[in-house]
A tleap script that builds the chain and sets N, CA, C and O, in Angstrom:
source leaprc.protein.ff14SB
mol = sequence {
  NLYS PRO ALA VAL CYS THR ARG GLU LEU CYS
  VAL PHE SER PHE TYR THR LEU GLY VAL MET
  SER GLY ALA ALA GLU GLU VAL ALA THR GLY
  ALA GLU VAL VAL ASP LEU LEU VAL ALA MET
  CYS ARG ALA ALA LEU GLU SER PRO ARG LYS
  SER ILE ILE PHE GLU PRO TYR PRO SER VAL
  VAL ASP PRO SER ASP PRO LYS THR LEU ALA
  PHE ASN PRO LYS LYS LYS ASN TYR GLU ARG
  LEU GLN LYS ALA LEU ASP SER VAL MET SER
  ILE ARG GLU MET THR GLN GLY SER TYR LEU
  GLU ILE LYS LYS GLN MET ASP LYS LEU ASP
  PRO LEU ALA HIE PRO LEU LEU GLN CTRP
}
set mol.1.N position { 72.252 82.410 125.267 }
set mol.1.CA position { 73.650 82.462 125.670 }
set mol.1.C position { 74.421 81.461 124.818 }
set mol.1.O position { 74.105 80.272 124.856 }
set mol.2.N position { 75.425 81.897 124.049 }
set mol.2.CA position { 76.186 80.968 123.206 }
set mol.2.C position { 76.922 79.924 124.037 }
set mol.2.O position { 77.422 80.221 125.122 }
set mol.3.N position { 76.985 78.712 123.524 }
set mol.3.CA position { 77.699 77.629 124.188 }
set mol.3.C position { 78.378 76.771 123.134 }
set mol.3.O position { 77.978 76.770 121.969 }
set mol.4.N position { 79.404 76.045 123.546 }
set mol.4.CA position { 80.111 75.159 122.632 }
set mol.4.C position { 79.342 73.855 122.516 }
set mol.4.O position { 78.970 73.250 123.522 }
set mol.5.N position { 79.110 73.434 121.299 }
set mol.5.CA position { 78.438 72.163 121.050 }
set mol.5.C position { 79.347 71.354 120.136 }
set mol.5.O position { 79.686 71.806 119.042 }
set mol.6.N position { 79.739 70.175 120.567 }
set mol.6.CA position { 80.652 69.363 119.769 }
set mol.6.C position { 79.933 68.312 118.933 }
set mol.6.O position { 80.577 67.541 118.221 }
set mol.7.N position { 78.598 68.274 119.011 }
set mol.7.CA position { 77.858 67.314 118.186 }
set mol.7.C position { 78.017 67.680 116.719 }
set mol.7.O position { 78.034 68.860 116.367 }
set mol.8.N position { 78.135 66.667 115.860 }
set mol.8.CA position { 78.344 66.916 114.432 }
set mol.8.C position { 77.222 67.752 113.827 }
set mol.8.O position { 77.486 68.599 112.974 }
set mol.9.N position { 75.985 67.537 114.245 }
set mol.9.CA position { 74.861 68.307 113.714 }
set mol.9.C position { 75.036 69.800 114.003 }
set mol.9.O position { 74.764 70.634 113.140 }
set mol.10.N position { 75.486 70.135 115.201 }
set mol.10.CA position { 75.720 71.542 115.556 }
set mol.10.C position { 76.814 72.137 114.680 }
set mol.10.O position { 76.681 73.255 114.181 }
set mol.11.N position { 77.892 71.390 114.495 }
set mol.11.CA position { 79.020 71.877 113.695 }
set mol.11.C position { 78.580 72.123 112.260 }
set mol.11.O position { 78.853 73.186 111.702 }
set mol.12.N position { 77.897 71.144 111.652 }
set mol.12.CA position { 77.426 71.305 110.274 }
set mol.12.C position { 76.429 72.462 110.169 }
set mol.12.O position { 76.479 73.239 109.215 }
set mol.13.N position { 75.527 72.579 111.143 }
set mol.13.CA position { 74.542 73.667 111.120 }
set mol.13.C position { 75.223 75.022 111.166 }
set mol.13.O position { 74.825 75.948 110.459 }
set mol.14.N position { 76.241 75.137 111.989 }
set mol.14.CA position { 76.944 76.412 112.126 }
set mol.14.C position { 77.712 76.760 110.858 }
set mol.14.O position { 77.589 77.871 110.341 }
set mol.15.N position { 78.510 75.810 110.351 }
set mol.15.CA position { 79.384 76.110 109.217 }
set mol.15.C position { 78.659 76.161 107.877 }
set mol.15.O position { 78.987 76.997 107.034 }
set mol.16.N position { 77.693 75.295 107.667 }
set mol.16.CA position { 77.065 75.251 106.346 }
set mol.16.C position { 75.777 76.064 106.264 }
set mol.16.O position { 75.453 76.589 105.199 }
set mol.17.N position { 75.044 76.178 107.355 }
set mol.17.CA position { 73.772 76.902 107.330 }
set mol.17.C position { 73.841 78.254 108.034 }
set mol.17.O position { 72.941 79.081 107.890 }
set mol.18.N position { 74.902 78.471 108.789 }
set mol.18.CA position { 75.035 79.734 109.507 }
set mol.18.C position { 74.167 79.831 110.750 }
set mol.18.O position { 73.957 80.925 111.273 }
set mol.19.N position { 73.656 78.693 111.233 }
set mol.19.CA position { 72.824 78.689 112.429 }
set mol.19.C position { 73.662 79.179 113.610 }
set mol.19.O position { 74.744 78.651 113.866 }
set mol.20.N position { 73.176 80.163 114.312 }
set mol.20.CA position { 73.822 80.780 115.479 }
set mol.20.C position { 75.080 81.569 115.127 }
set mol.20.O position { 75.830 81.948 116.027 }
set mol.21.N position { 75.331 81.825 113.852 }
set mol.21.CA position { 76.529 82.588 113.494 }
set mol.21.C position { 76.442 84.016 114.017 }
set mol.21.O position { 77.466 84.618 114.340 }
set mol.22.N position { 75.234 84.565 114.104 }
set mol.22.CA position { 75.064 85.904 114.660 }
set mol.22.C position { 75.511 85.961 116.112 }
set mol.22.O position { 76.154 86.921 116.536 }
set mol.23.N position { 75.170 84.931 116.868 }
set mol.23.CA position { 75.578 84.886 118.271 }
set mol.23.C position { 77.088 84.759 118.387 }
set mol.23.O position { 77.698 85.357 119.273 }
set mol.24.N position { 77.693 83.980 117.493 }
set mol.24.CA position { 79.147 83.810 117.526 }
set mol.24.C position { 79.855 85.119 117.206 }
set mol.24.O position { 80.896 85.424 117.787 }
set mol.25.N position { 79.288 85.896 116.276 }
set mol.25.CA position { 79.899 87.173 115.909 }
set mol.25.C position { 79.792 88.190 117.034 }
set mol.25.O position { 80.630 89.086 117.142 }
set mol.26.N position { 78.768 88.061 117.873 }
set mol.26.CA position { 78.574 89.005 118.967 }
set mol.26.C position { 79.569 88.798 120.095 }
set mol.26.O position { 79.784 89.703 120.902 }
set mol.27.N position { 80.176 87.629 120.165 }
set mol.27.CA position { 81.148 87.365 121.213 }
set mol.27.C position { 82.437 88.080 120.825 }
set mol.27.O position { 83.177 87.618 119.956 }
set mol.28.N position { 82.694 89.193 121.465 }
set mol.28.CA position { 83.870 89.999 121.122 }
set mol.28.C position { 85.094 89.431 121.825 }
set mol.28.O position { 85.094 89.246 123.042 }
set mol.29.N position { 86.135 89.158 121.049 }
set mol.29.CA position { 87.374 88.631 121.600 }
set mol.29.C position { 88.511 89.497 121.098 }
set mol.29.O position { 88.647 89.709 119.893 }
set mol.30.N position { 89.322 89.995 122.003 }
set mol.30.CA position { 90.450 90.834 121.627 }
set mol.30.C position { 91.510 90.055 120.881 }
set mol.30.O position { 91.627 88.839 121.029 }
set mol.31.N position { 92.280 90.768 120.079 }
set mol.31.CA position { 93.340 90.147 119.279 }
set mol.31.C position { 94.347 89.418 120.160 }
set mol.31.O position { 94.825 88.340 119.806 }
set mol.32.N position { 94.665 90.003 121.298 }
set mol.32.CA position { 95.645 89.378 122.192 }
set mol.32.C position { 95.129 88.049 122.729 }
set mol.32.O position { 95.891 87.095 122.884 }
set mol.33.N position { 93.833 87.994 123.011 }
set mol.33.CA position { 93.238 86.756 123.528 }
set mol.33.C position { 93.274 85.671 122.459 }
set mol.33.O position { 93.604 84.522 122.751 }
set mol.34.N position { 92.938 86.029 121.222 }
set mol.34.CA position { 92.964 85.052 120.129 }
set mol.34.C position { 94.391 84.564 119.899 }
set mol.34.O position { 94.612 83.366 119.721 }
set mol.35.N position { 95.365 85.480 119.901 }
set mol.35.CA position { 96.766 85.076 119.753 }
set mol.35.C position { 97.181 84.120 120.871 }
set mol.35.O position { 97.904 83.153 120.629 }
set mol.36.N position { 96.728 84.390 122.082 }
set mol.36.CA position { 97.042 83.522 123.217 }
set mol.36.C position { 96.425 82.137 123.024 }
set mol.36.O position { 97.078 81.125 123.282 }
set mol.37.N position { 95.177 82.088 122.574 }
set mol.37.CA position { 94.520 80.796 122.342 }
set mol.37.C position { 95.242 79.989 121.266 }
set mol.37.O position { 95.421 78.779 121.410 }
set mol.38.N position { 95.655 80.653 120.191 }
set mol.38.CA position { 96.395 79.971 119.120 }
set mol.38.C position { 97.728 79.463 119.664 }
set mol.38.O position { 98.130 78.339 119.361 }
set mol.39.N position { 98.416 80.279 120.466 }
set mol.39.CA position { 99.696 79.862 121.057 }
set mol.39.C position { 99.507 78.661 121.982 }
set mol.39.O position { 100.343 77.758 122.010 }
set mol.40.N position { 98.415 78.651 122.735 }
set mol.40.CA position { 98.152 77.520 123.633 }
set mol.40.C position { 97.849 76.253 122.837 }
set mol.40.O position { 98.258 75.160 123.228 }
set mol.41.N position { 97.137 76.396 121.727 }
set mol.41.CA position { 96.874 75.238 120.862 }
set mol.41.C position { 98.187 74.683 120.323 }
set mol.41.O position { 98.405 73.472 120.317 }
set mol.42.N position { 99.063 75.585 119.869 }
set mol.42.CA position { 100.368 75.149 119.356 }
set mol.42.C position { 101.156 74.400 120.429 }
set mol.42.O position { 101.721 73.338 120.168 }
set mol.43.N position { 101.189 74.959 121.633 }
set mol.43.CA position { 101.926 74.329 122.730 }
set mol.43.C position { 101.349 72.952 123.056 }
set mol.43.O position { 102.097 72.002 123.287 }
set mol.44.N position { 100.031 72.845 123.074 }
set mol.44.CA position { 99.394 71.555 123.365 }
set mol.44.C position { 99.728 70.530 122.291 }
set mol.44.O position { 99.962 69.361 122.599 }
set mol.45.N position { 99.753 70.960 121.027 }
set mol.45.CA position { 100.059 70.034 119.929 }
set mol.45.C position { 101.515 69.575 119.939 }
set mol.45.O position { 101.827 68.489 119.450 }
set mol.46.N position { 102.398 70.388 120.489 }
set mol.46.CA position { 103.814 70.018 120.547 }
set mol.46.C position { 104.131 69.136 121.744 }
set mol.46.O position { 105.227 68.583 121.834 }
set mol.47.N position { 103.193 69.000 122.653 }
set mol.47.CA position { 103.408 68.212 123.860 }
set mol.47.C position { 103.299 66.716 123.576 }
set mol.47.O position { 102.474 66.299 122.764 }
set mol.48.N position { 104.128 65.906 124.241 }
set mol.48.CA position { 103.972 64.451 124.110 }
set mol.48.C position { 102.641 63.960 124.701 }
set mol.48.O position { 102.209 62.840 124.428 }
set mol.49.N position { 102.001 64.806 125.508 }
set mol.49.CA position { 100.717 64.442 126.117 }
set mol.49.C position { 99.536 65.023 125.353 }
set mol.49.O position { 98.449 65.167 125.913 }
set mol.50.N position { 99.737 65.361 124.068 }
set mol.50.CA position { 98.688 66.039 123.296 }
set mol.50.C position { 97.367 65.282 123.267 }
set mol.50.O position { 96.305 65.905 123.240 }
set mol.51.N position { 97.411 63.962 123.271 }
set mol.51.CA position { 96.158 63.197 123.226 }
set mol.51.C position { 95.339 63.384 124.503 }
set mol.51.O position { 94.132 63.142 124.514 }
set mol.52.N position { 95.994 63.812 125.568 }
set mol.52.CA position { 95.303 64.034 126.838 }
set mol.52.C position { 94.889 65.497 126.988 }
set mol.52.O position { 93.768 65.794 127.401 }
set mol.53.N position { 95.814 66.416 126.647 }
set mol.53.CA position { 95.557 67.828 126.953 }
set mol.53.C position { 94.901 68.614 125.827 }
set mol.53.O position { 94.349 69.685 126.079 }
set mol.54.N position { 94.944 68.115 124.580 }
set mol.54.CA position { 94.310 68.860 123.490 }
set mol.54.C position { 92.858 68.417 123.363 }
set mol.54.O position { 92.478 67.719 122.423 }
set mol.55.N position { 92.074 68.836 124.321 }
set mol.55.CA position { 90.646 68.525 124.374 }
set mol.55.C position { 89.878 69.808 124.626 }
set mol.55.O position { 90.306 70.601 125.464 }
set mol.56.N position { 88.789 70.052 123.961 }
set mol.56.CA position { 88.208 69.190 122.945 }
set mol.56.C position { 88.967 69.308 121.625 }
set mol.56.O position { 89.472 70.374 121.272 }
set mol.57.N position { 89.033 68.203 120.917 }
set mol.57.CA position { 89.622 68.194 119.583 }
set mol.57.C position { 88.634 68.902 118.660 }
set mol.57.O position { 87.426 68.706 118.791 }
set mol.58.N position { 89.124 69.722 117.728 }
set mol.58.CA position { 88.200 70.499 116.887 }
set mol.58.C position { 87.305 69.652 115.985 }
set mol.58.O position { 87.704 68.605 115.477 }
set mol.59.N position { 86.101 70.138 115.810 }
set mol.59.CA position { 85.178 69.617 114.798 }
set mol.59.C position { 85.072 70.713 113.753 }
set mol.59.O position { 84.437 71.740 113.991 }
set mol.60.N position { 85.691 70.501 112.592 }
set mol.60.CA position { 85.738 71.523 111.546 }
set mol.60.C position { 85.285 70.913 110.231 }
set mol.60.O position { 85.806 69.887 109.796 }
set mol.61.N position { 84.308 71.557 109.604 }
set mol.61.CA position { 83.785 71.094 108.321 }
set mol.61.C position { 84.826 71.330 107.232 }
set mol.61.O position { 85.486 72.368 107.205 }
set mol.62.N position { 84.964 70.359 106.339 }
set mol.62.CA position { 85.899 70.459 105.218 }
set mol.62.C position { 85.341 71.451 104.200 }
set mol.62.O position { 84.259 71.221 103.661 }
set mol.63.N position { 86.056 72.561 103.917 }
set mol.63.CA position { 85.524 73.544 102.968 }
set mol.63.C position { 85.363 72.998 101.554 }
set mol.63.O position { 84.545 73.512 100.790 }
set mol.64.N position { 86.121 71.974 101.193 }
set mol.64.CA position { 85.995 71.398 99.854 }
set mol.64.C position { 84.890 70.349 99.776 }
set mol.64.O position { 84.455 69.989 98.682 }
set mol.65.N position { 84.433 69.854 100.931 }
set mol.65.CA position { 83.340 68.883 100.984 }
set mol.65.C position { 82.532 69.126 102.257 }
set mol.65.O position { 82.801 68.502 103.283 }
set mol.66.N position { 81.541 70.027 102.204 }
set mol.66.CA position { 80.792 70.410 103.399 }
set mol.66.C position { 80.013 69.283 104.082 }
set mol.66.O position { 79.406 69.502 105.130 }
set mol.67.N position { 80.024 68.096 103.505 }
set mol.67.CA position { 79.315 66.982 104.134 }
set mol.67.C position { 80.223 66.156 105.038 }
set mol.67.O position { 79.768 65.218 105.694 }
set mol.68.N position { 81.510 66.508 105.072 }
set mol.68.CA position { 82.443 65.755 105.911 }
set mol.68.C position { 83.198 66.697 106.843 }
set mol.68.O position { 83.274 67.904 106.612 }
set mol.69.N position { 83.745 66.121 107.883 }
set mol.69.CA position { 84.563 66.889 108.813 }
set mol.69.C position { 86.032 66.749 108.420 }
set mol.69.O position { 86.537 65.636 108.272 }
set mol.70.N position { 86.708 67.868 108.253 }
set mol.70.CA position { 88.146 67.845 107.972 }
set mol.70.C position { 88.907 67.499 109.246 }
set mol.70.O position { 89.890 66.760 109.215 }
set mol.71.N position { 88.440 68.041 110.359 }
set mol.71.CA position { 88.981 67.685 111.671 }
set mol.71.C position { 87.848 67.053 112.449 }
set mol.71.O position { 86.817 67.676 112.702 }
set mol.72.N position { 88.061 65.804 112.825 }
set mol.72.CA position { 87.006 65.013 113.432 }
set mol.72.C position { 87.514 64.414 114.743 }
set mol.72.O position { 88.523 63.709 114.736 }
set mol.73.N position { 86.845 64.673 115.864 }
set mol.73.CA position { 87.278 64.107 117.141 }
set mol.73.C position { 87.327 62.579 117.154 }
set mol.73.O position { 88.023 61.982 117.975 }
set mol.74.N position { 86.583 61.950 116.237 }
set mol.74.CA position { 86.591 60.486 116.179 }
set mol.74.C position { 87.791 59.948 115.401 }
set mol.74.O position { 88.153 58.779 115.535 }
set mol.75.N position { 88.410 60.818 114.578 }
set mol.75.CA position { 89.580 60.422 113.775 }
set mol.75.C position { 90.634 61.513 113.913 }
set mol.75.O position { 90.842 62.300 112.990 }
set mol.76.N position { 91.289 61.559 115.050 }
set mol.76.CA position { 92.237 62.633 115.346 }
set mol.76.C position { 93.495 62.525 114.488 }
set mol.76.O position { 94.110 61.463 114.389 }
set mol.77.N position { 93.861 63.644 113.873 }
set mol.77.CA position { 95.071 63.728 113.053 }
set mol.77.C position { 95.839 64.960 113.515 }
set mol.77.O position { 95.645 66.056 112.989 }
set mol.78.N position { 96.710 64.775 114.497 }
set mol.78.CA position { 97.430 65.893 115.097 }
set mol.78.C position { 98.416 66.538 114.128 }
set mol.78.O position { 98.638 67.748 114.183 }
set mol.79.N position { 99.009 65.741 113.240 }
set mol.79.CA position { 99.968 66.299 112.282 }
set mol.79.C position { 99.268 67.258 111.318 }
set mol.79.O position { 99.790 68.334 111.026 }
set mol.80.N position { 98.096 66.876 110.826 }
set mol.80.CA position { 97.350 67.740 109.901 }
set mol.80.C position { 96.862 68.996 110.620 }
set mol.80.O position { 96.853 70.089 110.053 }
set mol.81.N position { 96.465 68.823 111.852 }
set mol.81.CA position { 96.029 69.957 112.666 }
set mol.81.C position { 97.184 70.937 112.881 }
set mol.81.O position { 96.996 72.151 112.801 }
set mol.82.N position { 98.368 70.411 113.151 }
set mol.82.CA position { 99.557 71.254 113.332 }
set mol.82.C position { 99.863 72.028 112.055 }
set mol.82.O position { 100.197 73.211 112.107 }
set mol.83.N position { 99.749 71.362 110.911 }
set mol.83.CA position { 100.017 72.016 109.623 }
set mol.83.C position { 99.054 73.187 109.404 }
set mol.83.O position { 99.477 74.267 108.992 }
set mol.84.N position { 97.785 72.982 109.672 }
set mol.84.CA position { 96.797 74.055 109.505 }
set mol.84.C position { 97.059 75.188 110.491 }
set mol.84.O position { 96.960 76.362 110.134 }
set mol.85.N position { 97.389 74.838 111.717 }
set mol.85.CA position { 97.641 75.851 112.738 }
set mol.85.C position { 98.885 76.674 112.411 }
set mol.85.O position { 98.941 77.866 112.713 }
set mol.86.N position { 99.869 76.045 111.801 }
set mol.86.CA position { 101.083 76.765 111.399 }
set mol.86.C position { 100.789 77.815 110.334 }
set mol.86.O position { 101.568 78.753 110.163 }
set mol.87.N position { 99.688 77.674 109.624 }
set mol.87.CA position { 99.309 78.633 108.582 }
set mol.87.C position { 98.517 79.817 109.128 }
set mol.87.O position { 98.224 80.760 108.393 }
set mol.88.N position { 98.171 79.770 110.404 }
set mol.88.CA position { 97.423 80.870 111.019 }
set mol.88.C position { 98.414 81.951 111.428 }
set mol.88.O position { 99.300 81.723 112.252 }
set mol.89.N position { 98.250 83.127 110.840 }
set mol.89.CA position { 99.125 84.244 111.190 }
set mol.89.C position { 98.601 84.926 112.447 }
set mol.89.O position { 97.487 84.646 112.890 }
set mol.90.N position { 99.393 85.809 113.015 }
set mol.90.CA position { 98.943 86.490 114.228 }
set mol.90.C position { 97.762 87.400 113.892 }
set mol.90.O position { 97.632 87.888 112.769 }
set mol.91.N position { 96.926 87.610 114.868 }
set mol.91.CA position { 95.741 88.440 114.671 }
set mol.91.C position { 96.156 89.872 114.331 }
set mol.91.O position { 95.471 90.551 113.566 }
set mol.92.N position { 97.263 90.328 114.890 }
set mol.92.CA position { 97.739 91.673 114.559 }
set mol.92.C position { 98.057 91.779 113.075 }
set mol.92.O position { 97.781 92.804 112.452 }
set mol.93.N position { 98.643 90.713 112.499 }
set mol.93.CA position { 98.910 90.698 111.058 }
set mol.93.C position { 97.600 90.694 110.273 }
set mol.93.O position { 97.484 91.345 109.235 }
set mol.94.N position { 96.619 89.955 110.781 }
set mol.94.CA position { 95.337 89.841 110.083 }
set mol.94.C position { 94.597 91.169 110.026 }
set mol.94.O position { 93.890 91.447 109.058 }
set mol.95.N position { 94.755 91.977 111.044 }
set mol.95.CA position { 94.014 93.237 111.085 }
set mol.95.C position { 94.584 94.275 110.122 }
set mol.95.O position { 94.034 95.368 109.995 }
set mol.96.N position { 95.677 93.943 109.447 }
set mol.96.CA position { 96.291 94.881 108.504 }
set mol.96.C position { 95.572 94.915 107.160 }
set mol.96.O position { 95.786 95.842 106.378 }
set mol.97.N position { 94.738 93.943 106.877 }
set mol.97.CA position { 94.039 93.894 105.589 }
set mol.97.C position { 92.560 93.642 105.778 }
set mol.97.O position { 92.077 93.488 106.900 }
set mol.98.N position { 91.846 93.602 104.665 }
set mol.98.CA position { 90.412 93.318 104.733 }
set mol.98.C position { 90.202 91.831 105.027 }
set mol.98.O position { 91.097 91.009 104.828 }
set mol.99.N position { 89.015 91.513 105.498 }
set mol.99.CA position { 88.683 90.126 105.835 }
set mol.99.C position { 88.889 89.211 104.630 }
set mol.99.O position { 89.486 88.142 104.760 }
set mol.100.N position { 88.398 89.624 103.451 }
set mol.100.CA position { 88.509 88.782 102.251 }
set mol.100.C position { 89.966 88.586 101.835 }
set mol.100.O position { 90.343 87.492 101.415 }
set mol.101.N position { 90.789 89.629 101.947 }
set mol.101.CA position { 92.213 89.497 101.613 }
set mol.101.C position { 92.892 88.495 102.539 }
set mol.101.O position { 93.649 87.632 102.095 }
set mol.102.N position { 92.610 88.624 103.821 }
set mol.102.CA position { 93.225 87.731 104.808 }
set mol.102.C position { 92.754 86.296 104.592 }
set mol.102.O position { 93.561 85.368 104.642 }
set mol.103.N position { 91.451 86.105 104.352 }
set mol.103.CA position { 90.924 84.756 104.120 }
set mol.103.C position { 91.572 84.136 102.889 }
set mol.103.O position { 91.952 82.965 102.919 }
set mol.104.N position { 91.705 84.905 101.799 }
set mol.104.CA position { 92.358 84.397 100.587 }
set mol.104.C position { 93.793 83.987 100.877 }
set mol.104.O position { 94.255 82.937 100.432 }
set mol.105.N position { 94.488 84.828 101.628 }
set mol.105.CA position { 95.881 84.539 101.971 }
set mol.105.C position { 95.976 83.258 102.804 }
set mol.105.O position { 96.850 82.425 102.562 }
set mol.106.N position { 95.091 83.099 103.772 }
set mol.106.CA position { 95.097 81.893 104.600 }
set mol.106.C position { 94.723 80.669 103.779 }
set mol.106.O position { 95.329 79.609 103.935 }
set mol.107.N position { 93.719 80.806 102.895 }
set mol.107.CA position { 93.301 79.681 102.057 }
set mol.107.C position { 94.423 79.231 101.134 }
set mol.107.O position { 94.550 78.044 100.832 }
set mol.108.N position { 95.233 80.180 100.687 }
set mol.108.CA position { 96.355 79.845 99.820 }
set mol.108.C position { 97.401 79.019 100.581 }
set mol.108.O position { 97.973 78.073 100.040 }
set mol.109.N position { 97.639 79.393 101.840 }
set mol.109.CA position { 98.604 78.665 102.665 }
set mol.109.C position { 98.071 77.289 103.057 }
set mol.109.O position { 98.776 76.284 102.965 }
set mol.110.N position { 96.814 77.264 103.497 }
set mol.110.CA position { 96.186 76.005 103.915 }
set mol.110.C position { 94.676 76.222 103.959 }
set mol.110.O position { 94.208 77.066 104.723 }
set mol.111.N position { 93.900 75.483 103.162 }
set mol.111.CA position { 92.449 75.693 103.129 }
set mol.111.C position { 91.740 75.401 104.453 }
set mol.111.O position { 90.578 75.772 104.623 }
set mol.112.N position { 92.422 74.745 105.385 }
set mol.112.CA position { 91.789 74.443 106.672 }
set mol.112.C position { 92.172 75.443 107.761 }
set mol.112.O position { 91.651 75.366 108.873 }
set mol.113.N position { 93.071 76.379 107.461 }
set mol.113.CA position { 93.525 77.339 108.475 }
set mol.113.C position { 92.389 78.257 108.929 }
set mol.113.O position { 92.191 78.449 110.129 }
set mol.114.N position { 91.653 78.816 107.992 }
set mol.114.CA position { 90.565 79.739 108.362 }
set mol.114.C position { 89.441 79.021 109.110 }
set mol.114.O position { 88.997 79.516 110.145 }
set mol.115.N position { 88.963 77.860 108.619 }
set mol.115.CA position { 87.932 77.154 109.394 }
set mol.115.C position { 88.410 76.768 110.796 }
set mol.115.O position { 87.630 76.782 111.749 }
set mol.116.N position { 89.700 76.422 110.917 }
set mol.116.CA position { 90.234 76.079 112.237 }
set mol.116.C position { 90.221 77.308 113.138 }
set mol.116.O position { 89.895 77.208 114.321 }
set mol.117.N position { 90.570 78.453 112.592 }
set mol.117.CA position { 90.557 79.685 113.379 }
set mol.117.C position { 89.133 80.027 113.816 }
set mol.117.O position { 88.934 80.539 114.917 }
set mol.118.N position { 88.142 79.753 112.970 }
set mol.118.CA position { 86.745 79.997 113.352 }
set mol.118.C position { 86.331 79.104 114.519 }
set mol.118.O position { 85.521 79.499 115.357 }
set mol.119.N position { 86.893 77.902 114.565 }
set mol.119.CA position { 86.566 76.977 115.645 }
set mol.119.C position { 86.966 77.596 116.953 }
set mol.119.O position { 86.781 76.987 118.006 }
savepdb mol mol.pdb
quit
């Protein structure tokens, strides 16, 4: 049964080695649900209480340096997180093209947008 693990070893294993990626792909989530989750993240980041309500803070591996975390719960950077989240288009827009086209488009806007969406 898939579960969320916030330990750095789990995050690195998932993003760099693909450990449990099959289980993550099997979890089917509708486009509306993903859009809702992104909207809730945006709302939490805009709140003055973001340090309290935006939990868990994402653990996301840096695509340019897979040995470090771009988003690290130990070093929270809400402004950078907001910038990456602003580059995430709606899931309905994403379904208009192929996965590689959408990933390229997101990487062009912000290299951390796609990894954040995977989180």
